[in-house]
N, C-alpha and C positions, 0 to 999 in steps of 0.2 A: 504494500500500500504506500503510495507516494504521499509525502507530507506537503500540504499546501503552504505556500509562502506568502508573506505580506510585504511585497517590495515597497520601499519608501524612497522618496526623493526630497531634497532640500536645496535651498539656494537663497541668494540675496538678489533682489530685483531692483533695478533703477527705473525711474519713470519711463513708461512706454515700452519696457522690455517684454519679450515673449520668448520663453524657452521651450524646447521640444523635449518631451519625455518619450524615449524610445520603447515602444511596446510591440511593434510589428516585427515579423520575421522569425518569431519563435515557434513554439509548439502550436499547431493549428487548432487543437481542441482546447486551448487555454485562452480565457478572456480575463478581463480585469474590471473591478468595480471600485469606485472611490469610497473609502470608509472614513478618511480623516483628512481635513485641511485645516491647518493651524497657521495663523499670521502673528508676527511679532516685529515691531519696528526695530531698526538697528540703532537708533539714537536713544540710548537708555537714560540719558540725563534728564529727559522730560522737560527741557527748556522750550520746546516748541509744540504747538498743536500738530496733530497728524490726522489726516482723513484720506482713505484710499479704498480701492477695490482690487481684488485679485480674482481672476476668472479662469476656469479650466474649460478648454474647448476640444472638441473631437476633430477639428481641422484648424490649420493655421489661419490666423486673422490678418487681414491687410493692415488694419489699425487697431490698437488696443484702446478702448474708450474707458473712462472712469465710470460712466453710467452702466448699470446692469439692466439687461433686457431679457426676461425669462421666456419671451416668445421665440428667441433664437434657437433653432433646432440643434445647433452645434454646441450649445452651452451645457456643460456637464456639472459644473459646480461654481459657486460664487461665494466669495468672502468679503466682508466689509469691516474695516477697522477705523475707529475714530477715537481720538484722545484730545481732551481739552485740558490746558494747564493753567495754573494760577500764575499771574505775572510776578516777577521778582524772585530773588533767591532766598531761601531754598525753594526750588520748584516743586510744587505739590500737584499731583494729577487730580483734577477735580472729577473727571469721569473718563473711563476707558470703556469702549464698547467693541465687541467683536461678535459678528453674526456670520455663520457659515451655513450654507444650504447646498446640498448636493443631490443630484438625480441618482436613481438606483440603476442606471443604465450600465450594461456590460459592453466593453469595447475590446477589440483585439488589434487596433491600429494605434499609431502614435497619437499622443494627446499634447496639448499646448497650454502652458500656464502663462497668463499675461497680467501685467500690473499697470495701473495708472492712478494718478492723483491730480487733484486740482491745485496742488501746491508744488513749488519748485524745490528740487534737490532732495526730496524725501525718498528714502529707500525702505523696503520691507523684506523681512525674511519670511519664507514659506516652508512648511513641512507638509508633504502630501504622502498619504499612505493608501495603498491599494490592496484589495483582496483578490487573490487568484481564484478564478472560477473555472471549473472543468465544464465544457459544453458538449452536448450531443451533436450529432451530424445536422439534424434539423435546426438546432439553435445556432450553429455556426453559419448555416445558410442564411438565416434571417439577419444575423448581425452583419455578415458580409454584404448582403443586399442593401441594408440600411446605410452602411458605409459607402457603398458605390453610389447610391442616390445622393447622399450628402456631399460627396466629392465630385459629383457630376460625371462619373465614369460609366 
């Protein structure tokens, strides 16, 4: 009996960045489902406010927008992070909010993590954890068909 793995990915994103998470080219009966997306700013001194979104897509995006649109078929997960600080030292965080929502979709193609913010110079760390899912032949066919439609193939 083979043990399921939960591959994870992490990174630091600059404004407008999009990184590719390589999932294609492996075992054809293996798919992946997002089980965790965590956001953490890289400026830990808390001297500035921070507001941003991180989105996970099933296809590469021409532009990464800060606005989140759940009607996009390619959107698999979205995370929003906001922090408000008290002015003056010592800086005290008045409020920090993180909301993460993900779809229960299984994919077997590369996915893309994108970040944007309305503020200049802000960076964000992300941690993405996937669950390995074994698929039957019919499930593979459906997932591949959906991917082909989404990618226009």
